[in-house]
C-alpha positions in Angstrom: 83.6 -36.2 -56.8 81.4 -33.9 -58.8 79.7 -36.9 -60.4 79.0 -38.3 -56.9 77.6 -35.0 -55.7 75.5 -34.8 -58.8 74.1 -38.3 -58.4 73.4 -37.6 -54.7 71.5 -34.5 -55.5 69.5 -36.3 -58.1 68.5 -39.1 -55.7 67.7 -36.7 -52.9 65.5 -34.7 -55.3 63.6 -37.8 -56.4 63.2 -38.9 -52.7 61.7 -35.5 -51.9 59.5 -35.4 -54.9 58.1 -38.9 -54.4 57.6 -38.9 -50.7 56.7 -35.2 -50.1 55.7 -33.3 -53.2 53.6 -36.0 -55.0 51.4 -37.0 -52.0 51.0 -33.3 -51.0 49.9 -32.4 -54.5 47.4 -35.2 -54.8 45.9 -34.5 -51.4 45.8 -30.8 -52.3 43.8 -31.5 -55.4 41.3 -33.7 -53.5 41.0 -31.2 -50.6 40.5 -28.3 -53.0 37.8 -30.2 -54.9 35.7 -30.5 -51.8 35.9 -26.8 -51.0 36.1 -25.0 -47.7 34.6 -22.2 -45.7 36.0 -18.8 -46.8 35.4 -17.1 -43.5 35.7 -18.2 -39.8 32.4 -16.4 -39.2 30.6 -18.8 -41.6 32.3 -21.9 -40.3 30.7 -24.4 -37.9 32.4 -24.4 -34.5 29.7 -26.5 -32.7 30.1 -29.8 -30.9 30.5 -32.8 -33.2 28.7 -34.9 -30.5 31.7 -37.3 -30.2 32.0 -37.1 -26.4 29.3 -38.2 -24.0 28.0 -35.9 -21.4 30.6 -35.6 -18.6 28.0 -36.7 -16.0 27.5 -40.0 -18.0 31.2 -40.8 -17.9 32.5 -40.9 -14.3 36.0 -42.1 -15.1 39.0 -39.8 -15.3 39.9 -39.3 -19.0 42.7 -37.7 -21.1 42.1 -37.4 -24.8 43.8 -35.7 -27.7 42.0 -34.5 -30.8 42.9 -33.0 -34.1 40.9 -31.5 -37.0 41.9 -30.0 -40.3 42.7 -26.2 -40.1 40.8 -23.6 -42.0 40.7 -22.9 -45.7 43.8 -23.8 -47.8 45.9 -24.5 -44.7 43.8 -27.7 -44.3 45.7 -29.1 -47.3 48.8 -29.3 -45.1 47.9 -29.3 -41.5 45.6 -30.1 -38.6 44.9 -28.1 -35.4 45.2 -30.2 -32.2 44.0 -29.9 -28.6 43.9 -31.9 -25.4 40.9 -32.7 -23.3 40.9 -33.9 -19.6 38.2 -34.8 -17.1 38.7 -35.6 -13.4 36.9 -38.6 -12.0 33.2 -37.7 -11.3 33.8 -34.2 -12.8 30.7 -32.7 -14.4 32.5 -31.0 -17.3 35.3 -31.6 -19.7 38.3 -29.3 -19.9 39.8 -28.4 -23.3 43.3 -26.9 -23.6 44.8 -25.5 -26.8 46.8 -22.7 -28.4 45.4 -20.2 -30.9 46.9 -17.6 -33.1 45.1 -14.5 -31.8 45.2 -12.8 -28.5 46.6 -14.7 -25.5 47.6 -18.0 -27.1 46.7 -20.5 -24.4 43.0 -21.1 -24.1 40.9 -23.2 -21.8 37.4 -24.2 -22.8 37.2 -21.6 -25.6 35.2 -24.2 -27.6 33.2 -27.4 -26.8 35.6 -30.2 -26.0 34.7 -32.0 -29.2 33.9 -29.0 -31.3 34.5 -28.8 -35.1 37.4 -26.7 -36.2 36.5 -24.4 -39.1 33.7 -26.8 -39.8 36.1 -29.8 -40.0 35.2 -32.9 -37.9 37.6 -33.7 -35.1 39.4 -37.0 -35.0 40.5 -38.8 -31.9 44.3 -39.1 -31.8 44.3 -41.2 -28.6 42.8 -41.5 -25.2 43.3 -43.1 -21.8 40.9 -43.4 -18.9 40.5 -44.7 -15.4 43.2 -44.8 -12.7 46.0 -44.2 -15.2 44.4 -41.0 -16.5 43.6 -39.9 -12.9 47.3 -40.2 -12.0 48.5 -38.3 -15.1 46.0 -35.4 -15.2 48.0 -33.3 -12.7 51.1 -33.8 -14.8 49.2 -32.7 -17.9 48.0 -29.5 -16.2 51.5 -28.8 -14.9 52.8 -29.1 -18.5 50.2 -26.7 -19.7 51.2 -24.2 -17.0 54.9 -24.5 -17.9 54.4 -24.0 -21.6 56.9 -21.2 -22.5 55.0 -19.6 -25.4 51.9 -18.3 -23.6 52.3 -14.5 -24.1 50.7 -12.4 -26.9 52.8 -12.5 -30.0 54.5 -15.9 -29.1 52.4 -17.8 -31.7 53.9 -18.5 -35.1 51.9 -20.4 -37.6 55.0 -21.9 -39.3 57.3 -23.6 -38.4 56.1 -23.0 -34.8 55.5 -22.5 -32.0 51.9 -23.1 -32.8 48.9 -25.1 -31.6 50.6 -28.4 -32.5 53.8 -27.4 -30.8 51.8 -26.9 -27.6 50.1 -30.3 -27.6 53.3 -32.1 -28.7 55.2 -30.5 -25.8 52.6 -31.8 -23.4 52.8 -35.3 -24.9 56.6 -35.2 -24.6 56.4 -34.1 -21.0 53.9 -36.8 -20.3 55.5 -39.8 -22.0 53.3 -42.2 -20.0 50.5 -41.3 -22.4 52.4 -43.0 -25.2 50.7 -40.8 -27.8 52.0 -38.8 -30.8 50.3 -36.3 -33.0 49.5 -37.2 -36.7 52.2 -36.3 -39.3 49.9 -33.5 -40.5 50.3 -31.7 -37.2 52.7 -29.1 -38.7 54.7 -27.5 -35.8 54.8 -30.6 -33.6 58.5 -31.0 -34.2 59.3 -27.5 -33.0 61.1 -28.2 -29.6 59.7 -25.7 -27.1 62.8 -25.8 -24.9 65.0 -24.4 -27.8 67.1 -27.6 -28.1 67.8 -29.5 -31.3 67.7 -32.9 -29.7 65.5 -34.8 -27.2 65.6 -38.4 -26.0 63.1 -40.2 -23.8 61.4 -43.6 -23.3 59.3 -42.5 -26.3 62.3 -42.3 -28.7 64.8 -39.9 -30.1 64.1 -36.6 -31.9 66.4 -34.3 -33.8 64.9 -31.1 -35.0 66.2 -27.8 -36.3 63.5 -25.3 -35.2 60.9 -27.7 -36.6 62.2 -27.2 -40.2 64.4 -30.2 -40.6 64.9 -33.3 -38.6 63.9 -36.9 -37.8 62.3 -39.0 -35.1 62.8 -42.6 -34.3 61.2 -44.9 -31.7 58.1 -44.7 -29.5 54.7 -43.8 -30.8 56.1 -41.7 -33.7 57.9 -44.7 -35.3 60.2 -43.4 -38.0 59.6 -39.8 -39.3 61.5 -37.5 -41.5 60.7 -33.8 -41.3 61.4 -31.4 -44.2 60.1 -27.8 -43.8 57.5 -29.1 -41.4 56.2 -31.8 -43.8 56.5 -35.3 -42.4 56.9 -38.7 -44.1 57.5 -41.9 -42.3 56.4 -45.3 -40.9 54.4 -46.2 -37.8 55.3 -49.7 -36.7 53.3 -49.7 -33.4 50.0 -49.3 -35.4 51.2 -50.2 -38.9 50.8 -47.2 -41.2 52.5 -45.2 -43.9 52.8 -41.5 -43.1 52.6 -39.0 -45.9 52.4 -35.2 -46.2 48.8 -34.0 -46.7 47.2 -37.4 -46.2 48.6 -38.2 -42.8 48.4 -41.8 -41.7 47.5 -44.4 -44.2 47.0 -47.7 -42.5 45.5 -49.3 -39.3 
């Protein structure tokens, strides 16, 4: 029995080192070599000019963006937000959660703004009639988010900015979108449960610290201390801590 337990511990340690610690260490070295802004005051928070002018895009749109967080935290994680625009609207609406003051913010930055100087990446988008039908559902999910009071934000393991967007995506499964594996806090279930099941798959999570997801846009993911490794089979890719998605 002791020998079995010893072998199991050894294999689990190798699994953790190979799929979690090794890629995170390599990415950390690469990220550190590029440097980062030491102060939020010096960072670039301007538009990355990814989105067109709202007047030039009449269709209703829902988009999700993410960008590396500031300073050393960018080794591990991204900050995410959601952008919506009604049909024929003259402006974009950006919703996100931040770690200071009242957490939920609307239009605190340009819809496609850099975060701590880091370029935003598009996680996914839908437009047209489908987006128009889902925008009220997205806004309702924003209004229901349970961690909107001062002091509710927790950088790790959550609830944080990624918990907010992931909650909206789970409450709007028709979007068929998932946050990147580097969205630390996305697996913190805002309703306090340890398990959720929907048309977008199954998720088991102990306060965002340990768990797994299977099915839907997340594919197969294993979460250990907020770090995620897994496989995306909808859009073939390997998911690794630090690096995120490696694939199509």
